[in-house]
Backbone atoms as SQL, in Angstrom:
CREATE TABLE atoms (id INTEGER PRIMARY KEY, chain TEXT, resi INTEGER, resn TEXT, atom TEXT, x REAL, y REAL, z REAL);
INSERT INTO atoms VALUES
  (1, 'A', 1, 'UNK', 'N', 5.686, 17.697, 24.713),
  (2, 'A', 1, 'UNK', 'CA', 5.747, 17.229, 23.675),
  (3, 'A', 1, 'UNK', 'C', 4.923, 15.696, 23.305),
  (4, 'A', 2, 'UNK', 'N', 4.683, 15.103, 24.187),
  (5, 'A', 2, 'UNK', 'CA', 3.821, 14.017, 24.004),
  (6, 'A', 2, 'UNK', 'C', 2.227, 14.457, 23.701),
  (7, 'A', 3, 'UNK', 'N', 2.033, 15.717, 24.253),
  (8, 'A', 3, 'UNK', 'CA', 0.495, 16.132, 23.771),
  (9, 'A', 3, 'UNK', 'C', 0.204, 16.178, 22.214),
  (10, 'A', 4, 'UNK', 'N', 1.288, 16.369, 21.615),
  (11, 'A', 4, 'UNK', 'CA', 1.337, 16.572, 20.125),
  (12, 'A', 4, 'UNK', 'C', 0.506, 15.128, 19.581),
  (13, 'A', 5, 'UNK', 'N', 1.194, 14.089, 20.262),
  (14, 'A', 5, 'UNK', 'CA', 0.926, 12.749, 19.770),
  (15, 'A', 5, 'UNK', 'C', -0.124, 12.020, 20.521),
  (16, 'A', 6, 'UNK', 'N', -0.299, 12.132, 21.799),
  (17, 'A', 6, 'UNK', 'CA', -1.261, 11.755, 22.912),
  (18, 'A', 6, 'UNK', 'C', -2.610, 12.419, 22.346),
  (19, 'A', 7, 'UNK', 'N', -2.643, 13.633, 22.032),
  (20, 'A', 7, 'UNK', 'CA', -3.981, 14.237, 22.003),
  (21, 'A', 7, 'UNK', 'C', -4.446, 14.299, 20.409),
  (22, 'A', 8, 'UNK', 'N', -3.679, 13.618, 19.533),
  (23, 'A', 8, 'UNK', 'CA', -4.257, 13.285, 18.196),
  (24, 'A', 8, 'UNK', 'C', -5.901, 12.669, 18.276),
  (25, 'A', 9, 'UNK', 'N', -6.530, 12.634, 17.394),
  (26, 'A', 9, 'UNK', 'CA', -7.837, 11.886, 17.133),
  (27, 'A', 9, 'UNK', 'C', -7.972, 10.545, 17.302),
  (28, 'A', 10, 'UNK', 'N', -8.744, 10.057, 17.927),
  (29, 'A', 10, 'UNK', 'CA', -8.609, 8.538, 18.157),
  (30, 'A', 10, 'UNK', 'C', -8.848, 7.984, 16.969),
  (31, 'A', 11, 'UNK', 'N', -9.521, 8.545, 16.043),
  (32, 'A', 11, 'UNK', 'CA', -10.162, 7.947, 14.719),
  (33, 'A', 11, 'UNK', 'C', -8.872, 7.450, 13.921),
  (34, 'A', 12, 'UNK', 'N', -7.702, 8.157, 14.193),
  (35, 'A', 12, 'UNK', 'CA', -6.336, 7.996, 13.565),
  (36, 'A', 12, 'UNK', 'C', -5.931, 6.456, 13.754),
  (37, 'A', 13, 'UNK', 'N', -6.103, 6.082, 14.840),
  (38, 'A', 13, 'UNK', 'CA', -5.663, 4.954, 15.323),
  (39, 'A', 13, 'UNK', 'C', -6.598, 3.801, 15.656),
  (40, 'A', 14, 'UNK', 'N', -7.701, 4.003, 15.594),
  (41, 'A', 14, 'UNK', 'CA', -8.813, 2.949, 15.247),
  (42, 'A', 14, 'UNK', 'C', -8.723, 2.099, 14.317),
  (43, 'A', 15, 'UNK', 'N', -8.877, 0.755, 14.561),
  (44, 'A', 15, 'UNK', 'CA', -8.330, -0.307, 13.549),
  (45, 'A', 15, 'UNK', 'C', -9.456, -0.264, 12.450),
  (46, 'A', 16, 'UNK', 'N', -9.138, -0.622, 11.362),
  (47, 'A', 16, 'UNK', 'CA', -10.306, -0.713, 10.107),
  (48, 'A', 16, 'UNK', 'C', -9.760, -1.752, 9.415),
  (49, 'A', 17, 'UNK', 'N', -10.958, -2.720, 9.264),
  (50, 'A', 17, 'UNK', 'CA', -10.361, -4.115, 8.379),
  (51, 'A', 17, 'UNK', 'C', -11.016, -4.054, 7.149),
  (52, 'A', 18, 'UNK', 'N', -10.258, -4.288, 6.053),
  (53, 'A', 18, 'UNK', 'CA', -10.836, -4.104, 4.676),
  (54, 'A', 18, 'UNK', 'C', -10.630, -5.506, 3.880),
  (55, 'A', 19, 'UNK', 'N', -11.626, -5.913, 3.397),
  (56, 'A', 19, 'UNK', 'CA', -11.655, -7.062, 2.571),
  (57, 'A', 19, 'UNK', 'C', -11.016, -7.011, 1.186),
  (58, 'A', 20, 'UNK', 'N', -9.958, -7.590, 0.899),
  (59, 'A', 20, 'UNK', 'CA', -9.117, -7.530, -0.470),
  (60, 'A', 20, 'UNK', 'C', -9.031, -9.071, -1.050),
  (61, 'A', 21, 'UNK', 'N', -8.666, -8.998, -2.251),
  (62, 'A', 21, 'UNK', 'CA', -8.460, -10.185, -3.019),
  (63, 'A', 21, 'UNK', 'C', -6.910, -10.055, -3.287),
  (64, 'A', 22, 'UNK', 'N', -6.160, -11.298, -2.758),
  (65, 'A', 22, 'UNK', 'CA', -4.819, -11.289, -3.333),
  (66, 'A', 22, 'UNK', 'C', -4.395, -12.462, -3.955),
  (67, 'A', 23, 'UNK', 'N', -3.985, -12.430, -5.258),
  (68, 'A', 23, 'UNK', 'CA', -3.650, -13.516, -6.005),
  (69, 'A', 23, 'UNK', 'C', -4.901, -14.407, -6.183),
  (70, 'A', 24, 'UNK', 'N', -6.180, -13.836, -6.323),
  (71, 'A', 24, 'UNK', 'CA', -7.382, -14.317, -6.362),
  (72, 'A', 24, 'UNK', 'C', -8.026, -15.151, -5.233),
  (73, 'A', 25, 'UNK', 'N', -7.387, -14.819, -4.035),
  (74, 'A', 25, 'UNK', 'CA', -7.843, -15.281, -2.851),
  (75, 'A', 25, 'UNK', 'C', -8.573, -14.296, -1.913),
  (76, 'A', 26, 'UNK', 'N', -9.838, -14.271, -1.453),
  (77, 'A', 26, 'UNK', 'CA', -10.417, -13.273, -0.466),
  (78, 'A', 26, 'UNK', 'C', -9.575, -13.549, 0.791),
  (79, 'A', 27, 'UNK', 'N', -9.461, -12.305, 1.396),
  (80, 'A', 27, 'UNK', 'CA', -8.645, -12.064, 2.690),
  (81, 'A', 27, 'UNK', 'C', -9.116, -10.920, 3.486),
  (82, 'A', 28, 'UNK', 'N', -8.724, -10.541, 4.287),
  (83, 'A', 28, 'UNK', 'CA', -8.751, -9.152, 5.122),
  (84, 'A', 28, 'UNK', 'C', -7.415, -8.657, 5.678),
  (85, 'A', 29, 'UNK', 'N', -7.455, -7.419, 5.688),
  (86, 'A', 29, 'UNK', 'CA', -6.148, -6.727, 6.340),
  (87, 'A', 29, 'UNK', 'C', -6.667, -5.524, 7.228),
  (88, 'A', 30, 'UNK', 'N', -6.129, -5.941, 8.702),
  (89, 'A', 30, 'UNK', 'CA', -6.568, -4.781, 9.579),
  (90, 'A', 30, 'UNK', 'C', -5.411, -3.772, 9.947),
  (91, 'A', 31, 'UNK', 'N', -5.508, -2.456, 9.534),
  (92, 'A', 31, 'UNK', 'CA', -4.756, -1.629, 9.766),
  (93, 'A', 31, 'UNK', 'C', -5.327, -0.443, 10.689),
  (94, 'A', 32, 'UNK', 'N', -4.524, 0.622, 11.258),
  (95, 'A', 32, 'UNK', 'CA', -5.070, 1.776, 11.697),
  (96, 'A', 32, 'UNK', 'C', -5.555, 2.388, 10.631),
  (97, 'A', 33, 'UNK', 'N', -6.800, 3.423, 10.851),
  (98, 'A', 33, 'UNK', 'CA', -7.519, 4.105, 9.987),
  (99, 'A', 33, 'UNK', 'C', -6.403, 5.019, 9.069),
  (100, 'A', 34, 'UNK', 'N', -5.473, 5.452, 9.943),
  (101, 'A', 34, 'UNK', 'CA', -4.338, 6.342, 9.080),
  (102, 'A', 34, 'UNK', 'C', -3.719, 5.790, 8.391),
  (103, 'A', 35, 'UNK', 'N', -3.461, 4.597, 8.343),
  (104, 'A', 35, 'UNK', 'CA', -2.538, 3.895, 7.485),
  (105, 'A', 35, 'UNK', 'C', -3.455, 3.736, 5.942),
  (106, 'A', 36, 'UNK', 'N', -4.628, 3.395, 6.288),
  (107, 'A', 36, 'UNK', 'CA', -5.406, 3.362, 4.951),
  (108, 'A', 36, 'UNK', 'C', -5.518, 4.742, 4.242),
  (109, 'A', 37, 'UNK', 'N', -5.292, 5.585, 4.945),
  (110, 'A', 37, 'UNK', 'CA', -5.235, 7.240, 4.236),
  (111, 'A', 37, 'UNK', 'C', -4.123, 7.326, 3.323),
  (112, 'A', 38, 'UNK', 'N', -3.156, 7.039, 4.000),
  (113, 'A', 38, 'UNK', 'CA', -1.722, 7.085, 3.164),
  (114, 'A', 38, 'UNK', 'C', -1.630, 5.800, 2.130),
  (115, 'A', 39, 'UNK', 'N', -2.262, 4.555, 2.432),
  (116, 'A', 39, 'UNK', 'CA', -2.220, 3.658, 1.373),
  (117, 'A', 39, 'UNK', 'C', -2.948, 4.232, 0.243),
  (118, 'A', 40, 'UNK', 'N', -4.144, 5.071, 0.419),
  (119, 'A', 40, 'UNK', 'CA', -4.837, 5.529, -0.673),
  (120, 'A', 40, 'UNK', 'C', -4.076, 6.225, -1.435),
  (121, 'A', 41, 'UNK', 'N', -3.257, 7.320, -0.730),
  (122, 'A', 41, 'UNK', 'CA', -2.525, 8.088, -1.534),
  (123, 'A', 41, 'UNK', 'C', -1.510, 7.474, -2.206),
  (124, 'A', 42, 'UNK', 'N', -0.915, 6.519, -1.673),
  (125, 'A', 42, 'UNK', 'CA', 0.035, 5.553, -2.367),
  (126, 'A', 42, 'UNK', 'C', -0.580, 5.036, -3.969),
  (127, 'A', 43, 'UNK', 'N', -1.673, 4.517, -3.406),
  (128, 'A', 43, 'UNK', 'CA', -2.210, 3.651, -4.647),
  (129, 'A', 43, 'UNK', 'C', -2.716, 4.724, -5.616),
  (130, 'A', 44, 'UNK', 'N', -2.927, 5.933, -5.265),
  (131, 'A', 44, 'UNK', 'CA', -3.408, 7.116, -6.363),
  (132, 'A', 44, 'UNK', 'C', -1.949, 7.477, -7.126),
  (133, 'A', 45, 'UNK', 'N', -0.878, 7.541, -6.233),
  (134, 'A', 45, 'UNK', 'CA', 0.398, 7.914, -6.798),
  (135, 'A', 45, 'UNK', 'C', 0.707, 6.760, -7.855),
  (136, 'A', 46, 'UNK', 'N', 0.379, 5.553, -7.872),
  (137, 'A', 46, 'UNK', 'CA', 0.479, 4.622, -8.738),
  (138, 'A', 46, 'UNK', 'C', -0.312, 4.460, -9.809),
  (139, 'A', 47, 'UNK', 'N', -1.435, 5.171, -9.584),
  (140, 'A', 47, 'UNK', 'CA', -2.121, 5.184, -10.746),
  (141, 'A', 47, 'UNK', 'C', -3.389, 4.112, -10.789),
  (142, 'A', 48, 'UNK', 'N', -3.475, 3.533, -9.645),
  (143, 'A', 48, 'UNK', 'CA', -4.448, 2.236, -9.561),
  (144, 'A', 48, 'UNK', 'C', -5.365, 2.430, -8.485),
  (145, 'A', 49, 'UNK', 'N', -6.392, 1.619, -8.551),
  (146, 'A', 49, 'UNK', 'CA', -7.380, 1.698, -7.412),
  (147, 'A', 49, 'UNK', 'C', -6.857, 0.832, -6.244),
  (148, 'A', 50, 'UNK', 'N', -7.168, 1.164, -5.106),
  (149, 'A', 50, 'UNK', 'CA', -6.630, 0.286, -4.011),
  (150, 'A', 50, 'UNK', 'C', -6.400, -1.267, -4.219),
  (151, 'A', 51, 'UNK', 'N', -7.435, -1.947, -4.449),
  (152, 'A', 51, 'UNK', 'CA', -7.545, -3.405, -4.639),
  (153, 'A', 51, 'UNK', 'C', -6.404, -3.837, -5.603),
  (154, 'A', 52, 'UNK', 'N', -6.087, -3.260, -6.652),
  (155, 'A', 52, 'UNK', 'CA', -5.262, -3.395, -7.697),
  (156, 'A', 52, 'UNK', 'C', -3.771, -3.183, -7.165),
  (157, 'A', 53, 'UNK', 'N', -3.636, -2.025, -6.566),
  (158, 'A', 53, 'UNK', 'CA', -2.317, -1.826, -5.935),
  (159, 'A', 53, 'UNK', 'C', -1.849, -2.630, -4.698),
  (160, 'A', 54, 'UNK', 'N', -2.810, -3.034, -3.957),
  (161, 'A', 54, 'UNK', 'CA', -2.693, -4.066, -2.864),
  (162, 'A', 54, 'UNK', 'C', -1.940, -5.402, -3.405),
  (163, 'A', 55, 'UNK', 'N', -3.019, -5.749, -4.335),
  (164, 'A', 55, 'UNK', 'CA', -2.528, -7.118, -5.308),
  (165, 'A', 55, 'UNK', 'C', -1.289, -6.966, -5.848),
  (166, 'A', 56, 'UNK', 'N', -0.990, -5.891, -6.435),
  (167, 'A', 56, 'UNK', 'CA', 0.512, -5.831, -7.122),
  (168, 'A', 56, 'UNK', 'C', 1.514, -5.773, -6.259),
  (169, 'A', 57, 'UNK', 'N', 1.189, -5.186, -5.155),
  (170, 'A', 57, 'UNK', 'CA', 2.341, -5.085, -4.369),
  (171, 'A', 57, 'UNK', 'C', 2.537, -6.441, -3.439),
  (172, 'A', 58, 'UNK', 'N', 1.615, -7.170, -3.286),
  (173, 'A', 58, 'UNK', 'CA', 1.730, -8.652, -2.461),
  (174, 'A', 58, 'UNK', 'C', 2.295, -9.249, -3.784),
  (175, 'A', 59, 'UNK', 'N', 2.074, -9.545, -5.032),
  (176, 'A', 59, 'UNK', 'CA', 2.588, -10.180, -5.879),
  (177, 'A', 59, 'UNK', 'C', 4.275, -9.635, -6.196),
  (178, 'A', 60, 'UNK', 'N', 4.547, -8.564, -6.220),
  (179, 'A', 60, 'UNK', 'CA', 5.771, -8.322, -6.273),
  (180, 'A', 60, 'UNK', 'C', 6.679, -8.507, -5.171),
  (181, 'A', 61, 'UNK', 'N', 6.043, -8.254, -3.896),
  (182, 'A', 61, 'UNK', 'CA', 6.883, -8.791, -2.584),
  (183, 'A', 61, 'UNK', 'C', 7.062, -10.434, -2.594),
  (184, 'A', 62, 'UNK', 'N', 6.277, -11.218, -3.166),
  (185, 'A', 62, 'UNK', 'CA', 6.357, -12.409, -3.243),
  (186, 'A', 62, 'UNK', 'C', 7.280, -12.974, -4.169),
  (187, 'A', 63, 'UNK', 'N', 7.453, -12.157, -5.232),
  (188, 'A', 63, 'UNK', 'CA', 8.292, -12.571, -6.464),
  (189, 'A', 63, 'UNK', 'C', 9.648, -12.185, -5.802),
  (190, 'A', 64, 'UNK', 'N', 9.974, -11.042, -5.047),
  (191, 'A', 64, 'UNK', 'CA', 11.219, -10.612, -4.637),
  (192, 'A', 64, 'UNK', 'C', 11.857, -11.554, -3.464),
  (193, 'A', 65, 'UNK', 'N', 10.914, -11.738, -2.461),
  (194, 'A', 65, 'UNK', 'CA', 11.254, -12.516, -1.191),
  (195, 'A', 65, 'UNK', 'C', 10.629, -14.233, -1.253),
  (196, 'A', 66, 'UNK', 'N', 9.898, -14.394, -2.078),
  (197, 'A', 66, 'UNK', 'CA', 9.288, -15.873, -1.949),
  (198, 'A', 66, 'UNK', 'C', 8.435, -15.881, -0.921),
  (199, 'A', 67, 'UNK', 'N', 8.176, -14.888, -0.013),
  (200, 'A', 67, 'UNK', 'CA', 7.454, -15.185, 1.008),
  (201, 'A', 67, 'UNK', 'C', 6.707, -13.947, 1.385),
  (202, 'A', 68, 'UNK', 'N', 5.666, -13.487, 1.848),
  (203, 'A', 68, 'UNK', 'CA', 5.140, -12.392, 2.537),
  (204, 'A', 68, 'UNK', 'C', 4.584, -12.673, 3.764),
  (205, 'A', 69, 'UNK', 'N', 5.260, -12.860, 4.832),
  (206, 'A', 69, 'UNK', 'CA', 5.157, -13.194, 6.175),
  (207, 'A', 69, 'UNK', 'C', 4.006, -12.435, 6.822),
  (208, 'A', 70, 'UNK', 'N', 3.929, -11.125, 6.743),
  (209, 'A', 70, 'UNK', 'CA', 3.205, -10.047, 7.490),
  (210, 'A', 70, 'UNK', 'C', 3.035, -8.950, 6.451),
  (211, 'A', 71, 'UNK', 'N', 1.848, -9.288, 5.717),
  (212, 'A', 71, 'UNK', 'CA', 1.516, -8.050, 4.840),
  (213, 'A', 71, 'UNK', 'C', 1.160, -6.783, 5.552),
  (214, 'A', 72, 'UNK', 'N', 0.347, -7.029, 6.558),
  (215, 'A', 72, 'UNK', 'CA', 0.059, -5.918, 7.184),
  (216, 'A', 72, 'UNK', 'C', 1.332, -4.958, 7.703),
  (217, 'A', 73, 'UNK', 'N', 2.109, -5.444, 7.954),
  (218, 'A', 73, 'UNK', 'CA', 3.454, -4.804, 8.466),
  (219, 'A', 73, 'UNK', 'C', 4.084, -4.318, 7.345),
  (220, 'A', 74, 'UNK', 'N', 4.202, -5.155, 6.014),
  (221, 'A', 74, 'UNK', 'CA', 4.702, -4.488, 5.033),
  (222, 'A', 74, 'UNK', 'C', 3.841, -3.372, 4.385),
  (223, 'A', 75, 'UNK', 'N', 2.676, -3.147, 4.677),
  (224, 'A', 75, 'UNK', 'CA', 1.904, -2.028, 4.347),
  (225, 'A', 75, 'UNK', 'C', 2.359, -0.969, 5.146),
  (226, 'A', 76, 'UNK', 'N', 2.372, -1.010, 6.509),
  (227, 'A', 76, 'UNK', 'CA', 2.750, -0.100, 7.449),
  (228, 'A', 76, 'UNK', 'C', 4.187, 0.585, 7.108),
  (229, 'A', 77, 'UNK', 'N', 4.946, -0.121, 6.803),
  (230, 'A', 77, 'UNK', 'CA', 6.460, 0.337, 6.411),
  (231, 'A', 77, 'UNK', 'C', 6.215, 0.884, 5.036),
  (232, 'A', 78, 'UNK', 'N', 5.626, 0.649, 4.308),
  (233, 'A', 78, 'UNK', 'CA', 5.385, 1.368, 2.901),
  (234, 'A', 78, 'UNK', 'C', 4.875, 2.600, 2.960),
  (235, 'A', 79, 'UNK', 'N', 3.967, 2.755, 3.914),
  (236, 'A', 79, 'UNK', 'CA', 3.334, 4.020, 4.369),
  (237, 'A', 79, 'UNK', 'C', 4.603, 4.883, 4.991),
  (238, 'A', 80, 'UNK', 'N', 5.252, 4.456, 5.961),
  (239, 'A', 80, 'UNK', 'CA', 6.570, 5.115, 6.404),
  (240, 'A', 80, 'UNK', 'C', 7.436, 5.679, 5.444),
  (241, 'A', 81, 'UNK', 'N', 7.968, 4.683, 4.267),
  (242, 'A', 81, 'UNK', 'CA', 8.728, 5.017, 3.410),
  (243, 'A', 81, 'UNK', 'C', 8.085, 6.035, 2.713),
  (244, 'A', 82, 'UNK', 'N', 6.941, 5.981, 2.140),
  (245, 'A', 82, 'UNK', 'CA', 6.222, 6.799, 1.086),
  (246, 'A', 82, 'UNK', 'C', 6.222, 8.443, 1.938),
  (247, 'A', 83, 'UNK', 'N', 6.168, 8.343, 3.187),
  (248, 'A', 83, 'UNK', 'CA', 6.087, 9.668, 4.052),
  (249, 'A', 83, 'UNK', 'C', 7.432, 10.224, 4.351),
  (250, 'A', 84, 'UNK', 'N', 8.543, 9.317, 4.576),
  (251, 'A', 84, 'UNK', 'CA', 10.060, 9.923, 4.501),
  (252, 'A', 84, 'UNK', 'C', 10.333, 10.742, 3.486),
  (253, 'A', 85, 'UNK', 'N', 10.860, 11.767, 4.033),
  (254, 'A', 85, 'UNK', 'CA', 11.045, 13.302, 3.281),
  (255, 'A', 85, 'UNK', 'C', 12.216, 12.823, 2.313),
  (256, 'A', 86, 'UNK', 'N', 13.115, 11.645, 2.659),
  (257, 'A', 86, 'UNK', 'CA', 14.044, 11.228, 1.484),
  (258, 'A', 86, 'UNK', 'C', 13.500, 10.288, 0.208),
  (259, 'A', 87, 'UNK', 'N', 12.321, 10.024, 0.737),
  (260, 'A', 87, 'UNK', 'CA', 11.799, 9.156, -0.095),
  (261, 'A', 87, 'UNK', 'C', 11.982, 9.510, -1.882),
  (262, 'A', 88, 'UNK', 'N', 12.146, 8.659, -2.812),
  (263, 'A', 88, 'UNK', 'CA', 12.284, 9.039, -4.184),
  (264, 'A', 88, 'UNK', 'C', 10.950, 8.799, -4.613),
  (265, 'A', 89, 'UNK', 'N', 10.305, 10.067, -4.886),
  (266, 'A', 89, 'UNK', 'CA', 8.908, 9.972, -5.416),
  (267, 'A', 89, 'UNK', 'C', 8.937, 9.823, -7.160),
  (268, 'A', 90, 'UNK', 'N', 10.162, 10.562, -7.594),
  (269, 'A', 90, 'UNK', 'CA', 10.228, 10.395, -9.256),
  (270, 'A', 90, 'UNK', 'C', 10.331, 8.825, -9.545),
  (271, 'A', 91, 'UNK', 'N', 11.139, 8.182, -8.440),
  (272, 'A', 91, 'UNK', 'CA', 11.506, 6.716, -8.911),
  (273, 'A', 91, 'UNK', 'C', 10.006, 6.083, -8.858),
  (274, 'A', 92, 'UNK', 'N', 8.979, 6.437, -7.928),
  (275, 'A', 92, 'UNK', 'CA', 7.660, 5.808, -7.662),
  (276, 'A', 92, 'UNK', 'C', 6.881, 6.048, -8.964),
  (277, 'A', 93, 'UNK', 'N', 7.160, 7.252, -9.517),
  (278, 'A', 93, 'UNK', 'CA', 6.226, 7.620, -10.380),
  (279, 'A', 93, 'UNK', 'C', 6.568, 6.858, -11.894),
  (280, 'A', 94, 'UNK', 'N', 8.011, 6.746, -11.973),
  (281, 'A', 94, 'UNK', 'CA', 8.607, 5.883, -13.005),
  (282, 'A', 94, 'UNK', 'C', 8.192, 4.345, -13.020),
  (283, 'A', 95, 'UNK', 'N', 8.192, 3.961, -11.937),
  (284, 'A', 95, 'UNK', 'CA', 7.864, 2.459, -11.748),
  (285, 'A', 95, 'UNK', 'C', 6.351, 2.371, -11.709),
  (286, 'A', 96, 'UNK', 'N', 5.459, 3.475, -11.415),
  (287, 'A', 96, 'UNK', 'CA', 4.057, 3.472, -11.636),
  (288, 'A', 96, 'UNK', 'C', 3.871, 3.248, -13.062),
  (289, 'A', 97, 'UNK', 'N', 4.532, 4.174, -13.845),
  (290, 'A', 97, 'UNK', 'CA', 4.383, 4.189, -15.395),
  (291, 'A', 97, 'UNK', 'C', 4.568, 2.697, -16.007),
  (292, 'A', 98, 'UNK', 'N', 5.654, 2.407, -15.446),
  (293, 'A', 98, 'UNK', 'CA', 5.894, 0.931, -15.830),
  (294, 'A', 98, 'UNK', 'C', 4.971, -0.327, -15.893),
  (295, 'A', 99, 'UNK', 'N', 4.611, -0.275, -14.647),
  (296, 'A', 99, 'UNK', 'CA', 3.568, -1.062, -13.951),
  (297, 'A', 99, 'UNK', 'C', 2.363, -1.036, -14.652),
  (298, 'A', 100, 'UNK', 'N', 1.915, 0.131, -15.003),
  (299, 'A', 100, 'UNK', 'CA', 0.777, 0.472, -15.854),
  (300, 'A', 100, 'UNK', 'C', 0.689, -0.121, -17.340),
  (301, 'A', 101, 'UNK', 'N', 1.743, 0.330, -17.958),
  (302, 'A', 101, 'UNK', 'CA', 2.101, -0.484, -19.178),
  (303, 'A', 101, 'UNK', 'C', 2.188, -1.796, -19.322),
  (304, 'A', 102, 'UNK', 'N', 2.653, -2.444, -17.981),
  (305, 'A', 102, 'UNK', 'CA', 2.697, -3.920, -18.037),
  (306, 'A', 102, 'UNK', 'C', 1.357, -4.580, -18.308),
  (307, 'A', 103, 'UNK', 'N', 0.630, -3.943, -17.190),
  (308, 'A', 103, 'UNK', 'CA', -0.898, -4.319, -16.901),
  (309, 'A', 103, 'UNK', 'C', -1.836, -4.152, -18.154),
  (310, 'A', 104, 'UNK', 'N', -1.517, -2.822, -18.939),
  (311, 'A', 104, 'UNK', 'CA', -2.304, -2.782, -19.879),
  (312, 'A', 104, 'UNK', 'C', -1.877, -3.678, -21.125),
  (313, 'A', 105, 'UNK', 'N', -0.700, -4.080, -21.305),
  (314, 'A', 105, 'UNK', 'CA', -0.195, -5.155, -22.061),
  (315, 'A', 105, 'UNK', 'C', -0.747, -6.348, -21.751),
  (316, 'A', 106, 'UNK', 'N', -1.024, -7.002, -20.484),
  (317, 'A', 106, 'UNK', 'CA', -1.470, -8.125, -20.061),
  (318, 'A', 106, 'UNK', 'C', -2.767, -8.135, -20.183),
  (319, 'A', 107, 'UNK', 'N', -3.628, -6.952, -20.048),
  (320, 'A', 107, 'UNK', 'CA', -5.119, -6.906, -20.140),
  (321, 'A', 107, 'UNK', 'C', -5.626, -7.149, -21.484),
  (322, 'A', 108, 'UNK', 'N', -4.651, -6.520, -22.646),
  (323, 'A', 108, 'UNK', 'CA', -4.782, -6.683, -23.975),
  (324, 'A', 108, 'UNK', 'C', -4.533, -7.904, -24.559),
  (325, 'A', 109, 'UNK', 'N', -3.887, -8.535, -23.797),
  (326, 'A', 109, 'UNK', 'CA', -3.632, -10.131, -24.259),
  (327, 'A', 109, 'UNK', 'C', -4.448, -11.042, -24.227);
C-alpha cells in the first residue's frame, strides 16, 4: 500500500517558492510543487491568472476572518477541498463568474 505513496516522483513534494503580491505587498509563498499544479487548475477554474487568484483569495479570507494566519496552509487546504469528490464545482463556477464581474466593474471605474 505505501509503495503507491512512497514511490511517487520526488518532484511532487519538492518545495517551490513563488513571489506574489498580496494587497500590494510583495511576499513569497513556499509550497510543495504538486500544490502549485492544483492551484494553477483552481485559478484557471476561476478564470484568473495565478497572481490575481492568490490576491483575491487572501483578501476574501481577510474579509471573512479578519486575519490570515498561515496563507500557505490555507492554500493547501483549498487544494484538498478542490480535489475532494464532494466539492461543489458548480458553486465555484458561479462564484468565479460573480468575482469576474466585480473585478471588471472595479477596473472600469
